[in-house]
ROLOLUM-543382 format. One record per residue (C-alpha): residue number from 1; residue in three letters; x, y, z. Coordinates in Angstrom, 2 decimals. Last residue first. Example, Ala and Ser with C-alpha at 12.3 -4.5 7.8 and 13.67 -1.06 7.14 Angstrom:
2
+-----+-----+---------+---------+---------+
:   k :   r :      px :      py :      pz :
+-----+-----+---------+---------+---------+
:   2 : SER :   13.67 :   -1.06 :    7.14 :
:   1 : ALA :   12.30 :   -4.50 :    7.80 :
+-----+-----+---------+---------+---------+
This chain:
232
+-----+-----+---------+---------+---------+
:   k :   r :      px :      py :      pz :
+-----+-----+---------+---------+---------+
: 232 : GLN :   45.14 :   41.41 :  -15.21 :
: 231 : CYS :   43.44 :   38.75 :  -17.09 :
: 230 : SER :   47.01 :   36.79 :  -16.36 :
: 229 : ALA :   46.64 :   37.55 :  -12.87 :
: 228 : ASN :   43.41 :   34.73 :  -12.01 :
: 227 : GLU :   40.11 :   35.82 :  -10.18 :
: 226 : SER :   37.14 :   33.57 :   -9.49 :
: 225 : PHE :   33.61 :   34.18 :  -10.73 :
: 224 : VAL :   31.19 :   31.20 :  -10.93 :
: 223 : GLY :   28.99 :   30.77 :  -13.61 :
: 222 : SER :   31.26 :   27.33 :  -14.96 :
: 221 : ALA :   30.69 :   28.05 :  -18.35 :
: 220 : PHE :   31.81 :   31.81 :  -18.23 :
: 219 : MET :   35.01 :   31.03 :  -15.82 :
: 218 : SER :   35.43 :   28.63 :  -18.64 :
: 217 : ASN :   35.23 :   31.17 :  -21.50 :
: 216 : LEU :   37.38 :   33.08 :  -18.58 :
: 215 : PHE :   40.08 :   31.26 :  -17.84 :
: 214 : ASN :   41.19 :   29.90 :  -22.51 :
: 213 : GLY :   40.62 :   33.93 :  -22.60 :
: 212 : CYS :   42.52 :   34.68 :  -20.02 :
: 211 : THR :   45.73 :   32.42 :  -21.53 :
: 210 : SER :   45.31 :   33.43 :  -24.78 :
: 209 : ILE :   45.82 :   36.87 :  -23.91 :
: 208 : LYS :   49.22 :   35.95 :  -21.83 :
: 207 : THR :   50.71 :   33.91 :  -24.35 :
: 206 : LEU :   49.89 :   36.97 :  -26.88 :
: 205 : ALA :   52.15 :   38.97 :  -24.52 :
: 204 : SER :   54.39 :   36.71 :  -24.18 :
: 203 : ASP :   55.17 :   36.58 :  -27.69 :
: 202 : ASN :   57.70 :   34.13 :  -28.10 :
: 201 : GLN :   55.39 :   31.15 :  -30.01 :
: 200 : LEU :   54.28 :   33.88 :  -31.80 :
: 199 : ARG :   57.32 :   34.92 :  -33.53 :
: 198 : ASN :   58.46 :   32.02 :  -34.56 :
: 197 : PRO :   57.90 :   31.39 :  -37.80 :
: 196 : ASP :   59.94 :   35.41 :  -37.79 :
: 195 : ILE :   57.97 :   36.89 :  -40.85 :
: 194 : THR :   56.66 :   39.24 :  -38.90 :
: 193 : ARG :   59.17 :   40.19 :  -35.97 :
: 192 : ALA :   62.05 :   39.97 :  -37.32 :
: 191 : GLY :   61.04 :   42.07 :  -40.94 :
: 190 : ASN :   59.51 :   45.16 :  -39.54 :
: 189 : PHE :   58.01 :   46.54 :  -42.48 :
: 188 : ASN :   57.16 :   49.22 :  -41.10 :
: 187 : GLN :   53.44 :   49.22 :  -41.48 :
: 186 : ARG :   53.21 :   45.55 :  -40.77 :
: 185 : ASP :   55.32 :   46.27 :  -36.97 :
: 184 : ALA :   52.71 :   48.71 :  -36.94 :
: 183 : ALA :   49.28 :   46.79 :  -37.63 :
: 182 : VAL :   51.02 :   43.76 :  -35.45 :
: 181 : GLY :   51.75 :   46.09 :  -32.54 :
: 180 : ASN :   47.99 :   47.91 :  -32.84 :
: 179 : ALA :   46.42 :   43.89 :  -32.57 :
: 178 : TRP :   48.57 :   43.41 :  -29.51 :
: 177 : GLN :   46.72 :   46.63 :  -27.27 :
: 176 : ALA :   44.00 :   45.80 :  -28.82 :
: 175 : LEU :   43.84 :   42.52 :  -27.40 :
: 174 : ASN :   45.42 :   43.34 :  -24.31 :
: 173 : GLY :   42.55 :   45.70 :  -23.12 :
: 172 : PHE :   40.35 :   43.03 :  -24.52 :
: 171 : GLU :   41.37 :   40.62 :  -21.61 :
: 170 : SER :   41.38 :   44.17 :  -19.56 :
: 169 : SER :   37.80 :   44.70 :  -20.09 :
: 168 : LEU :   36.75 :   40.52 :  -19.27 :
: 167 : LEU :   38.61 :   40.74 :  -16.20 :
: 166 : ARG :   36.77 :   44.08 :  -14.98 :
: 165 : PHE :   33.34 :   41.51 :  -16.62 :
: 164 : ALA :   33.69 :   39.98 :  -14.12 :
: 163 : ASP :   34.16 :   41.57 :  -11.10 :
: 162 : ARG :   30.53 :   43.85 :  -12.97 :
: 161 : ASP :   29.08 :   40.01 :  -12.84 :
: 160 : ALA :   30.53 :   38.96 :   -9.04 :
: 159 : ASN :   28.48 :   42.17 :   -8.20 :
: 158 : THR :   24.98 :   41.44 :   -9.98 :
: 157 : THR :   23.73 :   43.64 :  -12.88 :
: 156 : ALA :   26.54 :   42.78 :  -16.10 :
: 155 : ALA :   23.75 :   42.24 :  -18.80 :
: 154 : VAL :   24.55 :   46.24 :  -19.75 :
: 153 : SER :   28.42 :   45.78 :  -20.05 :
: 152 : ALA :   28.23 :   42.49 :  -21.85 :
: 151 : GLN :   26.07 :   45.14 :  -23.88 :
: 150 : SER :   28.97 :   47.03 :  -24.33 :
: 149 : LEU :   32.04 :   44.70 :  -24.97 :
: 148 : SER :   30.34 :   43.00 :  -28.09 :
: 147 : ALA :   29.59 :   46.41 :  -29.51 :
: 146 : GLN :   34.01 :   47.02 :  -28.69 :
: 145 : VAL :   33.90 :   43.44 :  -30.44 :
: 144 : ARG :   32.79 :   44.53 :  -33.71 :
: 143 : ASP :   34.47 :   48.06 :  -33.22 :
: 142 : HIS :   37.44 :   46.34 :  -33.44 :
: 141 : ASN :   36.82 :   43.74 :  -35.96 :
: 140 : THR :   36.04 :   47.00 :  -38.20 :
: 139 : GLN :   39.60 :   49.04 :  -37.28 :
: 138 : ALA :   41.15 :   46.19 :  -38.62 :
: 137 : TRP :   39.53 :   45.93 :  -40.95 :
: 136 : GLN :   39.66 :   49.12 :  -42.70 :
: 135 : ALA :   43.35 :   50.01 :  -41.38 :
: 134 : ASP :   44.19 :   46.60 :  -43.77 :
: 133 : VAL :   46.59 :   44.42 :  -42.66 :
: 132 : ALA :   49.16 :   42.85 :  -44.86 :
: 131 : LEU :   49.53 :   39.52 :  -44.82 :
: 130 : GLY :   53.06 :   37.97 :  -43.45 :
: 129 : TYR :   51.68 :   33.95 :  -43.42 :
: 128 : THR :   52.05 :   33.53 :  -39.89 :
: 127 : VAL :   51.26 :   36.89 :  -38.20 :
: 126 : MET :   47.59 :   37.61 :  -41.09 :
: 125 : THR :   46.91 :   34.11 :  -39.15 :
: 124 : GLU :   47.20 :   35.50 :  -35.36 :
: 123 : LEU :   45.84 :   38.50 :  -36.40 :
: 122 : THR :   42.56 :   36.34 :  -38.25 :
: 121 : GLY :   42.28 :   34.22 :  -34.83 :
: 120 : GLN :   43.45 :   36.93 :  -32.05 :
: 119 : TRP :   39.78 :   38.49 :  -33.98 :
: 118 : GLU :   38.14 :   35.84 :  -33.78 :
: 117 : LYS :   39.31 :   35.25 :  -30.23 :
: 116 : MET :   37.65 :   38.42 :  -29.24 :
: 115 : GLU :   34.65 :   37.77 :  -31.15 :
: 114 : ALA :   33.58 :   34.33 :  -29.22 :
: 113 : LEU :   35.00 :   36.45 :  -25.38 :
: 112 : ALA :   32.08 :   38.53 :  -26.33 :
: 111 : THR :   29.65 :   35.90 :  -26.88 :
: 110 : ILE :   30.92 :   34.15 :  -23.61 :
: 109 : GLY :   30.08 :   37.44 :  -21.71 :
: 108 : ALA :   26.89 :   37.87 :  -23.18 :
: 107 : SER :   26.23 :   34.32 :  -21.69 :
: 106 : ALA :   27.48 :   34.57 :  -18.87 :
: 105 : PHE :   25.52 :   38.10 :  -18.29 :
: 104 : GLY :   22.55 :   36.63 :  -19.28 :
: 103 : ARG :   22.72 :   34.10 :  -17.10 :
: 102 : SER :   24.06 :   35.85 :  -13.89 :
: 101 : LEU :   27.27 :   34.69 :  -12.36 :
: 100 : GLU :   28.16 :   33.50 :   -9.05 :
:  99 : GLN :   30.16 :   34.25 :   -6.99 :
:  98 : THR :   27.57 :   34.54 :   -3.47 :
:  97 : PRO :   28.57 :   36.54 :   -0.55 :
:  96 : GLN :   30.58 :   34.38 :    2.31 :
:  95 : ALA :   29.77 :   33.11 :    5.45 :
:  94 : SER :   32.26 :   33.02 :    7.62 :
:  93 : ALA :   30.49 :   34.62 :   10.15 :
:  92 : ALA :   27.22 :   32.50 :    9.97 :
:  91 : SER :   28.93 :   29.47 :    9.87 :
:  90 : SER :   31.24 :   30.17 :   13.17 :
:  89 : ALA :   27.86 :   31.37 :   15.21 :
:  88 : THR :   26.00 :   28.11 :   14.45 :
:  87 : ALA :   23.31 :   26.84 :   12.26 :
:  86 : PRO :   21.49 :   23.77 :   11.84 :
:  85 : PRO :   21.62 :   21.75 :    8.64 :
:  84 : ALA :   18.62 :   22.58 :    6.00 :
:  83 : THR :   16.19 :   21.15 :    4.67 :
:  82 : ALA :   14.78 :   19.02 :    7.73 :
:  81 : ALA :   15.02 :   22.79 :    9.29 :
:  80 : SER :   13.07 :   24.97 :    6.36 :
:  79 : THR :   10.41 :   21.46 :    6.35 :
:  78 : PRO :    9.29 :   21.75 :    9.69 :
:  77 : ILE :    9.69 :   19.08 :   11.47 :
:  76 : THR :    6.71 :   17.21 :   13.33 :
:  75 : LEU :    6.69 :   14.58 :   16.10 :
:  74 : VAL :    3.25 :   12.53 :   16.67 :
:  73 : ILE :    3.84 :    9.92 :   19.08 :
:  72 : ARG :    1.58 :    7.33 :   19.14 :
:  71 : THR :   -1.81 :    5.22 :   20.76 :
:  70 : PRO :   -2.98 :    7.72 :   23.05 :
:  69 : GLU :   -1.82 :   10.62 :   20.92 :
:  68 : VAL :    1.23 :   13.12 :   22.59 :
:  67 : SER :    2.34 :   15.39 :   20.14 :
:  66 : ILE :    5.62 :   17.10 :   19.70 :
:  65 : ALA :    7.10 :   19.80 :   17.88 :
:  64 : GLY :    9.47 :   20.53 :   15.55 :
:  63 : SER :   12.33 :   23.19 :   15.77 :
:  62 : THR :   15.00 :   20.21 :   14.17 :
:  61 : ILE :   17.23 :   20.35 :   17.83 :
:  60 : ARG :   14.10 :   20.58 :   19.89 :
:  59 : ALA :   12.13 :   17.85 :   18.69 :
:  58 : VAL :   15.57 :   15.34 :   17.78 :
:  57 : THR :   16.06 :   15.86 :   21.78 :
:  56 : ASP :   12.57 :   15.41 :   22.80 :
:  55 : VAL :   12.75 :   12.19 :   21.35 :
:  54 : ASP :   15.09 :   10.97 :   23.05 :
:  53 : VAL :   18.13 :    9.45 :   20.79 :
:  52 : TYR :   19.58 :    6.05 :   20.76 :
:  51 : TYR :   22.80 :    3.94 :   19.84 :
:  50 : HIS :   22.48 :    1.02 :   18.40 :
:  49 : GLY :   25.05 :   -1.63 :   19.22 :
:  48 : ASP :   23.61 :   -3.29 :   21.81 :
:  47 : VAL :   22.57 :    0.03 :   23.58 :
:  46 : GLN :   24.28 :    3.03 :   23.22 :
:  45 : LEU :   22.79 :    6.14 :   24.45 :
:  44 : VAL :   23.40 :    9.61 :   23.11 :
:  43 : THR :   23.67 :   13.09 :   25.24 :
:  42 : ALA :   22.26 :   16.00 :   24.07 :
:  41 : GLY :   25.06 :   19.26 :   23.85 :
:  40 : THR :   23.69 :   19.99 :   20.10 :
:  39 : THR :   26.87 :   20.05 :   19.11 :
:  38 : ALA :   28.08 :   21.77 :   15.49 :
:  37 : GLY :   29.78 :   19.55 :   12.98 :
:  36 : ASN :   26.87 :   19.35 :   10.68 :
:  35 : VAL :   25.22 :   17.43 :   13.88 :
:  34 : VAL :   26.54 :   16.69 :   16.47 :
:  33 : LEU :   25.63 :   14.10 :   19.41 :
:  32 : GLN :   27.92 :   13.92 :   22.13 :
:  31 : LYS :   28.62 :   10.61 :   23.59 :
:  30 : THR :   27.48 :    8.32 :   26.47 :
:  29 : PRO :   30.10 :    5.79 :   28.08 :
:  28 : THR :   28.41 :    2.18 :   28.52 :
:  27 : THR :   28.37 :    1.37 :   32.19 :
:  26 : GLN :   23.91 :    2.01 :   32.01 :
:  25 : ALA :   23.92 :   -0.18 :   29.25 :
:  24 : LEU :   26.13 :   -2.99 :   30.15 :
:  23 : LEU :   24.27 :   -2.71 :   33.48 :
:  22 : ILE :   20.90 :   -3.34 :   31.59 :
:  21 : GLY :   22.86 :   -6.31 :   29.45 :
:  20 : ALA :   23.46 :   -8.06 :   32.37 :
:  19 : ALA :   20.78 :   -7.61 :   33.71 :
:  18 : SER :   18.69 :   -8.87 :   31.35 :
:  17 : ILE :   21.51 :  -12.12 :   31.41 :
:  16 : ALA :   21.12 :  -12.95 :   34.67 :
:  15 : ALA :   17.31 :  -12.81 :   34.45 :
:  14 : GLY :   16.95 :  -15.11 :   31.15 :
:  13 : LEU :   19.10 :  -17.09 :   33.78 :
:  12 : LEU :   17.05 :  -17.21 :   36.20 :
:  11 : ILE :   13.62 :  -18.23 :   35.05 :
:  10 : LEU :   15.22 :  -20.67 :   32.91 :
:   9 : ASN :   16.27 :  -22.06 :   36.16 :
:   8 : ARG :   12.66 :  -21.56 :   37.35 :
:   7 : VAL :   11.50 :  -23.83 :   33.63 :
:   6 : LYS :   13.98 :  -27.05 :   34.75 :
:   5 : GLY :   13.46 :  -27.15 :   37.90 :
:   4 : ARG :    9.78 :  -27.30 :   37.54 :
:   3 : ARG :   10.01 :  -30.05 :   34.75 :
:   2 : ASN :   11.65 :  -32.26 :   36.96 :
:   1 : MET :   15.75 :  -32.52 :   37.36 :
+-----+-----+---------+---------+---------+
């Protein structure tokens, strides 16, 4: 076979391969483009293992603008559209109000909670070692915690803050009630409750207070409000 015949055969072979590629692309099923869970209605073509979407579709999805110039096509996408996912009716309907705590309230809540934990720890020591509870001392600690709680109340400026303050107030009420019970036992010399070494371990009210305190501490640290049954 002469040189001209070889060239002709190569051209025919290349044409056949190209035609096969085009036919394969035409027979490959199209796919629908879904962006962040929302179906866009755009068609995606697959050619040689790669997926393609036309520029007009990209502009429409991103609320962009196309400018056709002699040597290039310029696609301009707004910053908000480029960084935020497209909104859908279902996502808008399921949107929930923020539960984030304000920084000032979270700080005040941590301070009030620290005062409560100090008061609780001192009372636990008195119960463990059978020490007497001085009425003046008890009132002083109660007032100090209440003052911190009042500052947290002033710092509560959002709905999430106020919901968290409700739990913090409940913790204070439960702690004050438990402290009054400890003082009453000391005054009445209730040996079964004041000398029992397992008193703290078997005290369900104290367990609830400790559980709530640990939860509140984690909640203030995270900065996001959530409910907890132990703080009711």
